[in-house]
BAMARTI-528298 format. One record per residue (C-alpha): residue number from 1; residue in one letter; x, y, z. Coordinates in Angstrom, 1 decimal. Example, Ala and Ser with C-alpha at 12.3 -4.5 7.8 and 13.67 -1.06 7.14 Angstrom:
2
  seq  type      xx      yy      zz
    1     a    12.3    -4.5     7.8
    2     s    13.7    -1.1     7.1
# end
This chain:
269
  seq  type      xx      yy      zz
    1     m     0.3    -0.1     0.0
    2     f     1.1     3.8    -0.4
    3     m     0.6     7.3     0.4
    4     m    -0.8     9.2    -2.1
    5     p     1.2    13.0    -2.7
    6     e    -1.1    16.1    -3.3
    7     t     0.5    17.2    -6.5
    8     d     1.3    14.9    -9.3
    9     s     5.0    14.5   -10.4
   10     l     6.8    14.8   -13.5
   11     f     8.1    11.8   -13.0
   12     d     4.7    10.3   -13.5
   13     l     4.8    11.0   -16.9
   14     l     8.2     9.2   -17.4
   15     a     7.0     5.7   -15.3
   16     s     5.3     4.3   -18.3
   17     d     8.4     4.0   -20.6
   18     y    11.5     4.4   -17.8
   19     d    12.4     0.8   -17.6
   20     d    12.2     0.9   -21.4
   21     t    14.3     3.8   -21.9
   22     f    16.5     3.2   -19.0
   23     t    16.5     0.1   -16.6
   24     h    16.3    -2.4   -19.2
   25     s    18.7    -0.3   -21.9
   26     e    22.5    -1.8   -21.7
   27     i    24.0     1.6   -20.6
   28     g    21.2     1.5   -17.6
   29     k    22.3    -2.1   -17.0
   30     l    26.1    -1.5   -17.3
   31     q    25.3     1.8   -15.0
   32     r    23.3     0.1   -12.4
   33     g    25.5    -3.1   -12.5
   34     k    28.6    -1.0   -11.4
   35     v    26.0     0.6    -8.3
   36     w    25.3    -3.0    -7.1
   37     e    28.8    -4.3    -7.6
   38     y    29.5    -1.7    -5.1
   39     l    26.9    -2.7    -2.8
   40     d    27.9    -6.4    -2.7
   41     s    31.2    -5.3    -1.8
   42     l    29.5    -3.3     1.7
   43     s    28.6    -7.0     2.7
   44     l    25.8    -5.5     4.4
   45     p    24.2    -7.7     7.4
   46     s    20.6    -8.1     7.3
   47     a    19.6    -4.6     7.5
   48     r    16.5    -1.9     7.8
   49     v    16.9    -0.3     4.1
   50     l    15.2     3.2     3.3
   51     e    15.3     4.1    -0.1
   52     l    15.0     7.5    -1.8
   53     n    14.1     7.9    -5.3
   54     c    13.0     4.0    -5.8
   55     g    11.6     4.4    -9.7
   56     t     9.9     1.6   -10.8
   57     g    11.9    -0.7    -7.6
   58     e    14.8    -2.5    -9.3
   59     d    17.1    -1.9    -6.5
   60     a    14.5    -2.3    -4.0
   61     l    13.8    -5.9    -5.2
   62     l    17.6    -6.7    -5.2
   63     l    18.1    -5.2    -1.8
   64     a    14.8    -7.6    -0.7
   65     q    16.2   -10.4    -2.2
   66     k    19.3   -10.4    -0.2
   67     g    17.8   -10.3     2.8
   68     h    17.3    -6.8     3.8
   69     n    13.8    -5.3     5.1
   70     v    13.0    -2.5     2.5
   71     i    11.3     0.7     2.8
   72     a    11.2     2.3    -0.6
   73     t     9.9     5.3    -1.2
   74     d     9.3     7.9    -4.5
   75     v     7.5    11.4    -5.4
   76     s     6.0     9.6    -8.5
   77     s     2.6     7.5    -7.8
   78     n     3.2     6.0   -11.5
   79     m     6.9     4.9   -10.5
   80     i     5.2     3.1    -7.2
   81     v     2.5     1.4    -8.8
   82     k     5.2     0.2   -11.7
   83     a     7.2    -0.9    -8.8
   84     e     4.3    -2.7    -6.5
   85     e     3.6    -5.0   -10.4
   86     k     7.3    -5.6   -10.2
   87     m     7.1    -7.1    -6.3
   88     k     3.8    -8.9    -6.8
   89     r     5.6   -10.8   -10.1
   90     a     9.2   -11.5    -8.0
   91     g     6.9   -12.9    -4.9
   92     a     8.5   -10.4    -2.6
   93     k     7.2   -10.0     1.0
   94     n     9.7    -7.9     2.6
   95     i     9.6    -4.5     0.8
   96     t     7.2    -1.8     1.6
   97     f     6.6     1.0    -0.9
   98     f     5.4     4.7    -0.2
   99     v     5.1     7.8    -2.3
  100     s     7.1    10.2    -0.5
  101     d     8.7    13.4    -1.0
  102     m    11.9    13.8     0.0
  103     r    11.8    17.1     2.0
  104     e     8.8    15.1     3.7
  105     l    10.9    12.3     4.9
  106     k    11.8    12.9     8.7
  107     k     7.7    13.8     9.4
  108     q     6.7    10.4     7.3
  109     f     9.2     8.0     9.0
  110     s     9.5    10.1    12.5
  111     g    10.8     7.8    15.4
  112     q    11.9     5.3    13.0
  113     r    15.9     4.4    12.6
  114     f    17.4     2.4     9.5
  115     d    20.8     0.7     9.0
  116     f    21.1     1.8     5.8
  117     i    20.0     4.1     3.3
  118     f    20.3     4.5    -0.6
  119     s    19.2     6.9    -3.4
  120     n    20.3     5.8    -6.8
  121     f    20.9     7.7    -9.9
  122     g    20.6    11.2    -9.6
  123     g    16.8    11.4    -7.6
  124     l    19.0    13.9    -5.5
  125     n    19.7    16.5    -8.1
  126     c    16.4    17.7    -8.0
  127     l    17.3    19.5    -4.8
  128     s    18.9    23.2    -4.4
  129     e    21.8    23.3    -2.1
  130     n    19.7    24.6     0.9
  131     e    17.2    21.7     0.2
  132     l    19.9    18.8     0.5
  133     n    21.4    20.9     3.6
  134     a    18.1    20.5     5.2
  135     l    17.4    16.6     3.9
  136     s    21.3    15.9     5.5
  137     q    20.0    16.7     8.9
  138     d    16.8    14.6     8.0
  139     l    18.7    11.5     7.1
  140     l    21.2    11.8    10.6
  141     s    17.8    11.8    12.3
  142     l    16.6     8.8    10.8
  143     l    20.3     6.7    10.1
  144     k    21.5     4.8    13.4
  145     p    24.8     6.0    14.6
  146     g    27.3     4.1    12.3
  147     g    24.7     3.5     9.5
  148     r    26.0     4.0     6.2
  149     l    24.6     6.1     3.3
  150     v    25.0     5.5    -0.2
  151     l    24.0     8.4    -2.5
  152     v    24.5     8.1    -6.5
  153     m    24.3    11.6    -8.7
  154     m    24.6    13.1   -11.8
  155     s    28.1    14.7   -11.5
  156     r    28.9    18.6   -12.4
  157     k    32.2    17.8   -15.3
  158     c    30.6    14.9   -16.6
  159     v    33.5    14.3   -19.7
  160     w    31.3    12.6   -22.1
  161     e    28.4    15.3   -22.1
  162     n    31.1    17.9   -22.9
  163     f    32.5    15.5   -25.9
  164     y    28.7    15.0   -27.2
  165     f    27.8    18.3   -27.2
  166     l    31.1    19.5   -28.6
  167     l    30.7    17.2   -31.5
  168     k    27.1    18.8   -32.0
  169     g    28.6    22.0   -32.2
  170     n    26.0    23.0   -29.7
  171     f    28.7    25.1   -27.6
  172     s    26.2    26.8   -25.1
  173     s    25.4    23.2   -23.6
  174     i    29.2    21.8   -23.4
  175     f    29.2    23.2   -19.7
  176     r    25.5    23.3   -18.8
  177     r    26.0    21.2   -15.9
  178     r    28.2    23.8   -14.0
  179     k    25.7    26.5   -14.2
  180     r    25.0    27.3   -10.3
  181     g    21.4    27.7   -10.4
  182     g    21.0    24.3   -11.9
  183     i    19.2    23.6   -15.6
  184     e    15.4    23.0   -16.8
  185     f    14.4    19.9   -17.7
  186     k    11.1    19.7   -19.3
  187     a     8.6    17.1   -19.9
  188     g     4.9    18.1   -21.8
  189     n     4.3    21.4   -20.2
  190     t     6.0    20.5   -16.7
  191     i     9.3    21.8   -16.1
  192     l    11.9    20.6   -13.4
  193     q    15.0    22.3   -11.8
  194     t    18.1    20.0   -12.2
  195     y    21.2    20.9   -10.3
  196     y    24.7    19.0   -10.2
  197     y    27.2    18.8    -7.8
  198     s    30.6    17.4    -7.0
  199     p    31.5    15.2    -4.3
  200     r    33.2    17.4    -2.5
  201     e    30.1    20.1    -2.9
  202     i    28.1    17.0    -1.0
  203     m    30.3    16.9     1.7
  204     s    30.2    20.6     2.5
  205     l    26.2    20.8     2.1
  206     f    26.2    17.4     4.4
  207     g    29.0    18.5     6.6
  208     y    28.7    18.0    10.7
  209     g    27.5    14.2    11.7
  210     w    28.9    13.0     8.5
  211     q    32.2    10.4     7.6
  212     m    32.9    10.1     4.1
  213     k    34.1     6.6     3.3
  214     k    34.5     6.4    -0.5
  215     q    33.6     8.1    -4.0
  216     l    33.9     6.2    -7.1
  217     p    32.6     6.8   -11.0
  218     v    29.8     5.2   -12.4
  219     g    30.1     6.0   -16.3
  220     f    33.4     7.5   -16.7
  221     f    33.9     5.7   -20.2
  222     v    30.4     4.3   -20.2
  223     p    28.2     7.3   -22.2
  224     p    25.1     8.8   -20.3
  225     s    21.9     6.6   -21.1
  226     y    20.6     9.3   -23.8
  227     l    23.1     7.8   -25.9
  228     q    21.6     4.3   -26.1
  229     t    20.2     5.0   -29.3
  230     f    23.3     5.5   -30.9
  231     f    25.1     2.8   -29.1
  232     q    22.5     0.2   -30.1
  233     r    24.0     0.3   -33.6
  234     h    27.5     0.1   -32.0
  235     p    27.3    -2.8   -29.3
  236     k    30.9    -3.8   -29.4
  237     l    31.9     0.0   -29.1
  238     l    30.0    -0.3   -26.0
  239     r    31.2    -3.3   -24.8
  240     f    34.7    -2.0   -25.1
  241     l    33.9     1.2   -23.2
  242     a    32.5    -1.3   -20.2
  243     s    35.7    -3.1   -20.2
  244     m    37.6     0.3   -19.7
  245     d    35.1     1.2   -17.3
  246     r    35.8    -1.7   -15.2
  247     h    39.5    -1.1   -15.9
  248     f    39.1     2.1   -14.0
  249     s    36.4     2.3   -12.1
  250     a    38.4     2.2    -8.7
  251     f    39.9     5.8    -9.4
  252     s    38.3     8.0    -6.9
  253     f    39.5    11.0    -8.5
  254     l    37.3    10.4   -11.8
  255     a    34.1    10.6    -9.6
  256     d    33.4    14.0   -10.6
  257     y    34.2    13.5   -14.5
  258     a    31.6    10.6   -14.5
  259     d    28.2    10.5   -15.7
  260     h    27.4     9.7   -12.0
  261     f    29.1     9.1    -9.0
  262     i    28.6     6.6    -6.0
  263     l    29.2     8.9    -2.6
  264     h    29.3     6.7     0.6
  265     l    29.3     7.9     4.1
  266     e    28.3     7.0     7.2
  267     r    27.0     8.7    10.4
  268     e    29.3     9.2    13.1
  269     k    28.4     7.3    16.3
# end
């Protein structure tokens, strides 16, 4: 069961084909595989997990299959409907989905504590600096001392994107991610402001109460998902880029130059 939001989300418009355009795309699977590989490396014991921006539930299902008790949230009711359909098909029993705005987490889950909090693929890029700072304090109140927080966010200096717009001759967009006020993403008549951050900026915004444990690139050689159509015609090239990613994925300094980065924080005890 889930709670309905007061307003519709732009992501409701994207829910119907999100799995086709990203989750099940070759680029999407490669990037998600990198994140799952990192989660596996944490060797999490059976945990109480809170997921933010769960989308259609792909990561929540994985975490549940590994024995965790998962509460998965998303602002989009349509995304949650898709996620619940997946849960039923998989027969998963240890997931609960909620429609929830990230700005309301502390209120919605007041008094609850989690061992692990997770957000994948840029959901937090919808938040301004002030909103991220406020969220960091909310997450501190929801995470147990010593608990882990893993965020996967879109970077500020994606080399692939710079190269793509340079080739297209779209010079005004080459450094669009570096704009301090963010950029507008349009779907139909709805506009969403998207903000880009470096790992260092996120640490500065989170500040007191957090320790950074790791930062890693996701998609330094593997391109952004909007290039999927091109790489469908060039699968050998994509496989080569994926192999390069595997060789360079441990280089933390590449985190801010990839399409996304993993940032692993822990709450101070």
